[in-house]
N, C-alpha and C positions, 0 to 999 in steps of 0.2 A: 828044871827048865821052865823059864817064865816067858812063854811065847806071847802072852797077852800084853806084856810091857812093850814089845816091839810093834805090835799092831796098833796099840794106842797112840804111839808117836806118829805113825804114818797117817792115821785118821786125823789127828790134830793139824798136821801140816796141810792136808787137803781141804779142811774146813776154814782155813785162814782167809780172811776177807781182805781184798786189795782195795785200798782207798786211793783215789786219784783227785788231785786238785782240779777244781772247776773254775771257770772265769766268773768273776764277781760282776754281774750285770749292772748293779747299782753304781759301781765305779767306772762303768763304761768298757770293761774288759770283754774280749771276744776271742774265739778261736781263729787261727790263721794257719796257712800252709806256706812255707818258705819256697818262693819260686826261683829266686836268683840271689847269689851272693855278689854284692857290689864292691867289696873290699873296704878296709878301714872300719870294720864293725858296722857296716851298713848293709841292709838286706831289702829285697822286694818281697812283700808278703801279700798273698791273696786272702782277704778277710771274709768272714762268714756273711757280711752284709753285701758282698759282691764287689766292693772296692779293692783296688790294688794300692797298697800304701808303701811308701818308702819308710822303712823302720830302722832303728838302731839298737844295738845291744848296749845297755847301760854299763858303766864301769865296774859295778860290783859283780856283774855276771860275766864280764869279758874273759877273764882268765880261768874261771871255774867251769864254764859250760861251753862246749863246742857245738855250734849249730851248722847243720848241713842242709842242702836242698832237699825238699820234700819232707822236712821235719814238721811235726805238729807243734804249734806254739800258742801261747796266750799273748795277745797284743792289747795295748791300751792306747787308743788314738789320742793325739794331742787336742786340747780344748780349743786352742787358737788357730791350729792348722789341721784340719781334718784329714788331709792327704798324707800326713806323717804320723808315726806311732813309735812307741817303745815296746820292746820285748819284755814280758814279765816272767814267763816260764817256758821251758822246753820240755816236752814229753818224751820219754824213752819210747822205743818201738813197741815194747810190751804194753805200756800204758795206752798208746795210740790204738793198738789193736783191741784192747779191752773196751775203750770208749766206742770204737766202731761196732763191736759185737753187741754192745748194750744200747745201741741207737742213741748215743748221747751227742754225736756229731751231726751238724747240719748237712743236708744232702749235697750242698754246693762244694764243700771241702772234704767230703769223705772219700779219700783215695785209698783207704785201707781195706776195701771190700775183699 
């Protein structure tokens, strides 16, 4: 009876570190919360800088990732029209809760308390 083998496996799974993608501030990316779905891969997103931007889901993400209201996303505002942005990444609910618990989200968009 090798009970230690079973306990070692459970300890390894508990010590596993969850890594989460963060916005690249040098590229202008920031956190946002989806407020409204406008149809045709267009969304209204409340960004961490306080602006509400009309955002779009790029073609490479359109079929692979479904985005719903109140999802945490990374947006990248357009350089020539600051009131518009592209969606870069969508967090799962587990990832969003992890970021909220570790105080990585700005207070203005932290709805996962």
